[in-house]
N, CA, C and O atoms as a GROMACS GRO file, in nm:
protein
  396
    1MET      N    1   3.101   0.838 -19.674
    1MET     CA    2   3.090   0.958 -19.753
    1MET      C    3   3.231   1.002 -19.796
    1MET      O    4   3.325   0.996 -19.717
    2THR      N    5   3.243   1.045 -19.918
    2THR     CA    6   3.374   1.084 -19.971
    2THR      C    7   3.411   1.225 -19.928
    2THR      O    8   3.328   1.299 -19.874
    3ALA      N    9   3.535   1.261 -19.952
    3ALA     CA   10   3.583   1.395 -19.917
    3ALA      C   11   3.508   1.502 -19.995
    3ALA      O   12   3.479   1.609 -19.943
    4LEU      N   13   3.478   1.472 -20.121
    4LEU     CA   14   3.404   1.568 -20.203
    4LEU      C   15   3.262   1.588 -20.150
    4LEU      O   16   3.210   1.700 -20.151
    5GLY      N   17   3.201   1.482 -20.104
    5GLY     CA   18   3.067   1.490 -20.047
    5GLY      C   19   3.066   1.572 -19.918
    5GLY      O   20   2.974   1.650 -19.895
    6LEU      N   21   3.169   1.554 -19.835
    6LEU     CA   22   3.178   1.632 -19.710
    6LEU      C   23   3.202   1.780 -19.738
    6LEU      O   24   3.147   1.866 -19.670
    7GLN      N   25   3.284   1.809 -19.839
    7GLN     CA   26   3.308   1.949 -19.875
    7GLN      C   27   3.181   2.014 -19.928
    7GLN      O   28   3.151   2.129 -19.895
    8SER      N   29   3.107   1.940 -20.009
    8SER     CA   30   2.981   1.994 -20.062
    8SER      C   31   2.880   2.019 -19.950
    8SER      O   32   2.813   2.122 -19.949
    9LEU      N   33   2.872   1.926 -19.858
    9LEU     CA   34   2.781   1.942 -19.745
    9LEU      C   35   2.821   2.062 -19.659
    9LEU      O   36   2.735   2.138 -19.615
   10ALA      N   37   2.950   2.079 -19.634
   10ALA     CA   38   2.999   2.194 -19.557
   10ALA      C   39   2.969   2.325 -19.630
   10ALA      O   40   2.932   2.423 -19.566
   11ALA      N   41   2.984   2.327 -19.762
   11ALA     CA   42   2.956   2.447 -19.840
   11ALA      C   43   2.808   2.483 -19.832
   11ALA      O   44   2.773   2.601 -19.820
   12VAL      N   45   2.722   2.384 -19.838
   12VAL     CA   46   2.577   2.410 -19.827
   12VAL      C   47   2.544   2.468 -19.691
   12VAL      O   48   2.467   2.564 -19.683
   13PHE      N   49   2.601   2.414 -19.584
   13PHE     CA   50   2.576   2.466 -19.449
   13PHE      C   51   2.628   2.609 -19.434
   13PHE      O   52   2.563   2.692 -19.369
   14ILE      N   53   2.742   2.639 -19.493
   14ILE     CA   54   2.797   2.776 -19.486
   14ILE      C   55   2.706   2.874 -19.559
   14ILE      O   56   2.680   2.983 -19.509
   15VAL      N   57   2.658   2.836 -19.676
   15VAL     CA   58   2.568   2.923 -19.752
   15VAL      C   59   2.438   2.944 -19.675
   15VAL      O   60   2.388   3.056 -19.669
   16LEU      N   61   2.382   2.839 -19.618
   16LEU     CA   62   2.259   2.853 -19.540
   16LEU      C   63   2.280   2.942 -19.417
   16LEU      O   64   2.191   3.020 -19.382
   17ALA      N   65   2.395   2.930 -19.353
   17ALA     CA   66   2.424   3.015 -19.238
   17ALA      C   67   2.435   3.161 -19.279
   17ALA      O   68   2.388   3.250 -19.208
   18LEU      N   69   2.497   3.188 -19.394
   18LEU     CA   70   2.507   3.326 -19.444
   18LEU      C   71   2.370   3.383 -19.478
   18LEU      O   72   2.342   3.498 -19.447
   19VAL      N   73   2.285   3.304 -19.540
   19VAL     CA   74   2.149   3.349 -19.573
   19VAL      C   75   2.071   3.380 -19.445
   19VAL      O   76   2.001   3.481 -19.438
   20ALA      N   77   2.083   3.293 -19.344
   20ALA     CA   78   2.014   3.316 -19.218
   20ALA      C   79   2.066   3.443 -19.150
   20ALA      O   80   1.988   3.519 -19.094
   21ALA      N   81   2.197   3.466 -19.154
   21ALA     CA   82   2.255   3.586 -19.092
   21ALA      C   83   2.208   3.712 -19.164
   21ALA      O   84   2.176   3.811 -19.099
   22LEU      N   85   2.203   3.710 -19.295
   22LEU     CA   86   2.155   3.826 -19.371
   22LEU      C   87   2.007   3.852 -19.345
   22LEU      O   88   1.965   3.967 -19.336
   23ALA      N   89   1.928   3.746 -19.334
   23ALA     CA   90   1.786   3.763 -19.303
   23ALA      C   91   1.768   3.824 -19.164
   23ALA      O   92   1.682   3.909 -19.144
   24TRP      N   93   1.848   3.780 -19.069
   24TRP     CA   94   1.840   3.835 -18.934
   24TRP      C   95   1.878   3.983 -18.933
   24TRP      O   96   1.812   4.063 -18.868
   25LEU      N   97   1.985   4.020 -19.005
   25LEU     CA   98   2.025   4.160 -19.014
   25LEU      C   99   1.919   4.245 -19.082
   25LEU      O  100   1.893   4.358 -19.040
   26ALA      N  101   1.858   4.193 -19.187
   26ALA     CA  102   1.754   4.267 -19.257
   26ALA      C  103   1.634   4.290 -19.166
   26ALA      O  104   1.572   4.396 -19.171
   27ARG      N  105   1.600   4.192 -19.084
   27ARG     CA  106   1.488   4.206 -18.992
   27ARG      C  107   1.513   4.311 -18.886
   27ARG      O  108   1.420   4.379 -18.844
   28ARG      N  109   1.637   4.324 -18.842
   28ARG     CA  110   1.673   4.422 -18.741
   28ARG      C  111   1.684   4.562 -18.799
   28ARG      O  112   1.698   4.658 -18.724
   29GLY      N  113   1.679   4.576 -18.929
   29GLY     CA  114   1.690   4.706 -18.993
   29GLY      C  115   1.834   4.752 -19.008
   29GLY      O  116   1.858   4.872 -19.023
   30ALA      N  117   1.928   4.662 -19.006
   30ALA     CA  118   2.069   4.698 -19.018
   30ALA      C  119   2.103   4.752 -19.156
   30ALA      O  120   2.205   4.820 -19.173
   31PHE      N  121   2.021   4.724 -19.255
   31PHE     CA  122   2.048   4.772 -19.390
   31PHE      C  123   1.979   4.903 -19.420
   31PHE      O  124   1.979   4.948 -19.535
   32ALA      N  125   1.920   4.967 -19.319
   32ALA     CA  126   1.850   5.094 -19.340
   32ALA      C  127   1.943   5.202 -19.392
   32ALA      O  128   1.901   5.289 -19.468
   33LYS      N  129   2.069   5.198 -19.351
   33LYS     CA  130   2.166   5.298 -19.397
   33LYS      C  131   2.196   5.282 -19.545
   33LYS      O  132   2.231   5.380 -19.612
   34LEU      N  133   2.182   5.162 -19.596
   34LEU     CA  134   2.212   5.138 -19.736
   34LEU      C  135   2.101   5.188 -19.828
   34LEU      O  136   2.125   5.220 -19.944
   35ARG      N  137   1.980   5.195 -19.774
   35ARG     CA  138   1.869   5.244 -19.855
   35ARG      C  139   1.885   5.393 -19.880
   35ARG      O  140   1.927   5.467 -19.791
   36ARG      N  141   1.853   5.435 -19.998
   36ARG     CA  142   1.864   5.576 -20.032
   36ARG      C  143   1.747   5.650 -19.968
   36ARG      O  144   1.632   5.608 -19.979
   37ALA      N  145   1.778   5.761 -19.902
   37ALA     CA  146   1.673   5.841 -19.840
   37ALA      C  147   1.588   5.903 -19.950
   37ALA      O  148   1.640   5.967 -20.042
   38GLY      N  149   1.457   5.884 -19.940
   38GLY     CA  150   1.368   5.938 -20.041
   38GLY      C  151   1.348   6.087 -20.024
   38GLY      O  152   1.368   6.142 -19.916
   39ALA      N  153   1.308   6.153 -20.132
   39ALA     CA  154   1.284   6.296 -20.128
   39ALA      C  155   1.153   6.327 -20.056
   39ALA      O  156   1.135   6.438 -20.005
   40VAL      N  157   1.061   6.230 -20.051
   40VAL     CA  158   0.932   6.249 -19.987
   40VAL      C  159   0.916   6.144 -19.878
   40VAL      O  160   0.934   6.024 -19.904
   41ALA      N  161   0.883   6.188 -19.757
   41ALA     CA  162   0.863   6.095 -19.646
   41ALA      C  163   0.725   6.120 -19.586
   41ALA      O  164   0.691   6.233 -19.553
   42VAL      N  165   0.646   6.015 -19.571
   42VAL     CA  166   0.514   6.024 -19.509
   42VAL      C  167   0.533   6.012 -19.358
   42VAL      O  168   0.578   5.908 -19.310
   43GLU      N  169   0.498   6.118 -19.284
   43GLU     CA  170   0.514   6.116 -19.139
   43GLU      C  171   0.392   6.053 -19.070
   43GLU      O  172   0.408   5.971 -18.980
   44THR      N  173   0.273   6.092 -19.113
   44THR     CA  174   0.150   6.044 -19.051
   44THR      C  175   0.040   6.038 -19.155
   44THR      O  176   0.032   6.123 -19.243
   45ALA      N  177  -0.046   5.937 -19.144
   45ALA     CA  178  -0.164   5.927 -19.229
   45ALA      C  179  -0.283   5.894 -19.141
   45ALA      O  180  -0.280   5.798 -19.064
   46VAL      N  181  -0.389   5.976 -19.152
   46VAL     CA  182  -0.508   5.957 -19.069
   46VAL      C  183  -0.628   5.936 -19.162
   46VAL      O  184  -0.664   6.026 -19.237
   47PRO      N  185  -0.689   5.817 -19.157
   47PRO     CA  186  -0.807   5.795 -19.240
   47PRO      C  187  -0.927   5.874 -19.187
   47PRO      O  188  -0.950   5.880 -19.066
   48LEU      N  189  -1.003   5.934 -19.279
   48LEU     CA  190  -1.120   6.013 -19.241
   48LEU      C  191  -1.252   5.945 -19.277
   48LEU      O  192  -1.358   5.988 -19.232
   49GLY      N  193  -1.245   5.844 -19.353
   49GLY     CA  194  -1.366   5.775 -19.396
   49GLY      C  195  -1.331   5.690 -19.516
   49GLY      O  196  -1.215   5.654 -19.537
   50GLU      N  197  -1.432   5.658 -19.594
   50GLU     CA  198  -1.412   5.571 -19.707
   50GLU      C  199  -1.324   5.637 -19.812
   50GLU      O  200  -1.368   5.730 -19.880
   51ARG      N  201  -1.200   5.590 -19.825
   51ARG     CA  202  -1.104   5.635 -19.926
   51ARG      C  203  -1.071   5.784 -19.916
   51ARG      O  204  -1.043   5.848 -20.018
   52ARG      N  205  -1.074   5.839 -19.795
   52ARG     CA  206  -1.034   5.977 -19.772
   52ARG      C  207  -0.941   5.980 -19.652
   52ARG      O  208  -0.961   5.907 -19.555
   53SER      N  209  -0.838   6.066 -19.658
   53SER     CA  210  -0.744   6.073 -19.546
   53SER      C  211  -0.668   6.205 -19.547
   53SER      O  212  -0.663   6.275 -19.647
   54LEU      N  213  -0.610   6.235 -19.432
   54LEU     CA  214  -0.518   6.346 -19.418
   54LEU      C  215  -0.379   6.287 -19.398
   54LEU      O  216  -0.362   6.190 -19.323
   55VAL      N  217  -0.280   6.345 -19.465
   55VAL     CA  218  -0.145   6.292 -19.462
   55VAL      C  219  -0.048   6.407 -19.438
   55VAL      O  220  -0.059   6.512 -19.501
   56ILE      N  221   0.046   6.386 -19.346
   56ILE     CA  222   0.155   6.482 -19.327
   56ILE      C  223   0.277   6.424 -19.397
   56ILE      O  224   0.321   6.313 -19.366
   57VAL      N  225   0.332   6.501 -19.492
   57VAL     CA  226   0.450   6.457 -19.565
   57VAL      C  227   0.562   6.560 -19.547
   57VAL      O  228   0.536   6.679 -19.530
   58ALA      N  229   0.684   6.512 -19.551
   58ALA     CA  230   0.802   6.598 -19.548
   58ALA      C  231   0.865   6.595 -19.686
   58ALA      O  232   0.899   6.489 -19.738
   59VAL      N  233   0.880   6.714 -19.746
   59VAL     CA  234   0.936   6.727 -19.880
   59VAL      C  235   1.040   6.838 -19.878
   59VAL      O  236   1.007   6.954 -19.857
   60GLU      N  237   1.166   6.801 -19.900
   60GLU     CA  238   1.276   6.897 -19.908
   60GLU      C  239   1.275   6.996 -19.791
   60GLU      O  240   1.290   7.116 -19.810
   61GLY      N  241   1.258   6.943 -19.670
   61GLY     CA  242   1.264   7.026 -19.551
   61GLY      C  243   1.133   7.094 -19.515
   61GLY      O  244   1.124   7.158 -19.411
   62ARG      N  245   1.031   7.081 -19.597
   62ARG     CA  246   0.899   7.140 -19.568
   62ARG      C  247   0.805   7.030 -19.524
   62ARG      O  248   0.815   6.916 -19.570
   63ARG      N  249   0.713   7.063 -19.434
   63ARG     CA  250   0.610   6.968 -19.389
   63ARG      C  251   0.476   7.017 -19.440
   63ARG      O  252   0.438   7.132 -19.417
   64LEU      N  253   0.405   6.930 -19.510
   64LEU     CA  254   0.278   6.967 -19.572
   64LEU      C  255   0.167   6.876 -19.521
   64LEU      O  256   0.186   6.755 -19.506
   65LEU      N  257   0.051   6.936 -19.495
   65LEU     CA  258  -0.070   6.859 -19.461
   65LEU      C  259  -0.151   6.848 -19.589
   65LEU      O  260  -0.196   6.949 -19.643
   66LEU      N  261  -0.170   6.725 -19.637
   66LEU     CA  262  -0.240   6.700 -19.762
   66LEU      C  263  -0.372   6.628 -19.736
   66LEU      O  264  -0.379   6.541 -19.649
   67GLY      N  265  -0.474   6.665 -19.810
   67GLY     CA  266  -0.601   6.595 -19.808
   67GLY      C  267  -0.610   6.506 -19.930
   67GLY      O  268  -0.592   6.552 -20.043
   68LEU      N  269  -0.636   6.377 -19.909
   68LEU     CA  270  -0.643   6.282 -20.019
   68LEU      C  271  -0.784   6.229 -20.036
   68LEU      O  272  -0.848   6.188 -19.940
   69THR      N  273  -0.832   6.231 -20.159
   69THR     CA  274  -0.960   6.170 -20.195
   69THR      C  275  -0.933   6.079 -20.315
   69THR      O  276  -0.821   6.079 -20.367
   70PRO      N  277  -1.031   6.002 -20.358
   70PRO     CA  278  -1.007   5.915 -20.474
   70PRO      C  279  -0.974   5.992 -20.602
   70PRO      O  280  -0.910   5.937 -20.691
   71THR      N  281  -1.016   6.119 -20.613
   71THR     CA  282  -0.995   6.192 -20.738
   71THR      C  283  -0.894   6.305 -20.730
   71THR      O  284  -0.854   6.357 -20.834
   72GLN      N  285  -0.852   6.346 -20.610
   72GLN     CA  286  -0.757   6.456 -20.605
   72GLN      C  287  -0.676   6.457 -20.476
   72GLN      O  288  -0.709   6.391 -20.378
   73ILE      N  289  -0.568   6.533 -20.481
   73ILE     CA  290  -0.482   6.558 -20.366
   73ILE      C  291  -0.477   6.709 -20.348
   73ILE      O  292  -0.445   6.781 -20.442
   74SER      N  293  -0.509   6.757 -20.227
   74SER     CA  294  -0.510   6.901 -20.201
   74SER      C  295  -0.419   6.934 -20.085
   74SER      O  296  -0.415   6.862 -19.985
   75MET      N  297  -0.344   7.044 -20.099
   75MET     CA  298  -0.263   7.089 -19.986
   75MET      C  299  -0.352   7.169 -19.893
   75MET      O  300  -0.409   7.272 -19.932
   76VAL      N  301  -0.365   7.121 -19.770
   76VAL     CA  302  -0.449   7.188 -19.671
   76VAL      C  303  -0.371   7.300 -19.604
   76VAL      O  304  -0.422   7.411 -19.589
   77ALA      N  305  -0.247   7.271 -19.562
   77ALA     CA  306  -0.167   7.372 -19.493
   77ALA      C  307  -0.020   7.333 -19.498
   77ALA      O  308   0.015   7.216 -19.516
   78GLU      N  309   0.065   7.434 -19.482
   78GLU     CA  310   0.207   7.408 -19.463
   78GLU      C  311   0.233   7.418 -19.313
   78GLU      O  312   0.202   7.519 -19.250
   79LEU      N  313   0.289   7.312 -19.257
   79LEU     CA  314   0.309   7.304 -19.113
   79LEU      C  315   0.448   7.351 -19.075
   79LEU      O  316   0.540   7.352 -19.157
   80GLY      N  317   0.462   7.390 -18.949
   80GLY     CA  318   0.592   7.428 -18.896
   80GLY      C  319   0.674   7.305 -18.864
   80GLY      O  320   0.634   7.192 -18.894
   81PRO      N  321   0.790   7.326 -18.802
   81PRO     CA  322   0.872   7.211 -18.764
   81PRO      C  323   0.802   7.125 -18.660
   81PRO      O  324   0.709   7.170 -18.593
   82THR      N  325   0.849   7.001 -18.649
   82THR     CA  326   0.789   6.910 -18.552
   82THR      C  327   0.813   6.960 -18.410
   82THR      O  328   0.900   7.044 -18.387
   83PHE      N  329   0.737   6.908 -18.317
   83PHE     CA  330   0.751   6.946 -18.177
   83PHE      C  331   0.892   6.916 -18.127
   83PHE      O  332   0.948   6.996 -18.052
   84ASP      N  333   0.948   6.803 -18.167
   84ASP     CA  334   1.084   6.765 -18.126
   84ASP      C  335   1.186   6.868 -18.174
   84ASP      O  336   1.277   6.905 -18.100
   85ALA      N  337   1.170   6.916 -18.299
   85ALA     CA  338   1.263   7.014 -18.352
   85ALA      C  339   1.249   7.147 -18.278
   85ALA      O  340   1.348   7.216 -18.256
   86GLN      N  341   1.125   7.184 -18.239
   86GLN     CA  342   1.104   7.307 -18.164
   86GLN      C  343   1.169   7.297 -18.027
   86GLN      O  344   1.232   7.392 -17.981
   87VAL      N  345   1.153   7.183 -17.962
   87VAL     CA  346   1.210   7.165 -17.829
   87VAL      C  347   1.362   7.169 -17.835
   87VAL      O  348   1.425   7.234 -17.752
   88SER      N  349   1.422   7.100 -17.933
   88SER     CA  350   1.568   7.097 -17.941
   88SER      C  351   1.624   7.235 -17.975
   88SER      O  352   1.730   7.271 -17.926
   89SER      N  353   1.554   7.313 -18.059
   89SER     CA  354   1.604   7.446 -18.091
   89SER      C  355   1.591   7.539 -17.972
   89SER      O  356   1.677   7.624 -17.950
   90SER      N  357   1.484   7.526 -17.893
   90SER     CA  358   1.472   7.610 -17.774
   90SER      C  359   1.572   7.571 -17.668
   90SER      O  360   1.623   7.657 -17.596
   91GLU      N  361   1.602   7.441 -17.657
   91GLU     CA  362   1.705   7.398 -17.562
   91GLU      C  363   1.842   7.448 -17.606
   91GLU      O  364   1.923   7.485 -17.521
   92ALA      N  365   1.868   7.450 -17.736
   92ALA     CA  366   1.995   7.502 -17.786
   92ALA      C  367   2.006   7.651 -17.756
   92ALA      O  368   2.114   7.700 -17.722
   93GLY      N  369   1.895   7.722 -17.769
   93GLY     CA  370   1.894   7.865 -17.737
   93GLY      C  371   1.920   7.890 -17.590
   93GLY      O  372   1.991   7.984 -17.555
   94LEU      N  373   1.864   7.807 -17.504
   94LEU     CA  374   1.888   7.822 -17.360
   94LEU      C  375   2.033   7.790 -17.325
   94LEU      O  376   2.090   7.851 -17.236
   95ALA      N  377   2.091   7.694 -17.396
   95ALA     CA  378   2.230   7.656 -17.366
   95ALA      C  379   2.326   7.766 -17.404
   95ALA      O  380   2.428   7.785 -17.338
   96THR      N  381   2.295   7.842 -17.511
   96THR     CA  382   2.384   7.949 -17.555
   96THR      C  383   2.350   8.081 -17.489
   96THR      O  384   2.425   8.178 -17.504
   97GLY      N  385   2.240   8.087 -17.417
   97GLY     CA  386   2.200   8.210 -17.349
   97GLY      C  387   2.114   8.300 -17.433
   97GLY      O  388   2.084   8.412 -17.392
   98THR      N  389   2.072   8.254 -17.554
   98THR     CA  390   1.984   8.332 -17.640
   98THR      C  391   1.846   8.270 -17.638
   98THR      O  392   1.828   8.158 -17.591
   99LYS      N  393   1.752   8.343 -17.688
   99LYS     CA  394   1.617   8.289 -17.693
   99LYS      C  395   1.549   8.321 -17.820
   99LYS      O  396   1.434   8.283 -17.840
   0.00000   0.00000   0.00000
């Protein structure tokens, strides 16, 4: 095999190794920071029957409970902060001596 053939073979192996490394990083979610955070995030979706569901979405700091059917979307209620946010705020209040 000539020197040019060995260089080409080495280049192919390097490119394949880079593709494998990028695929591994993508699988681990390492590129999640690069994705732009969407304005709407679906927190939970619960199916209620044939093509009907309840969905909790977060939009601009608000949490909404939506009812979805094949023909319409209805806001059922506006929800408070998540349980985790309530716990962390109460713990912060206890740490500062306020409630």
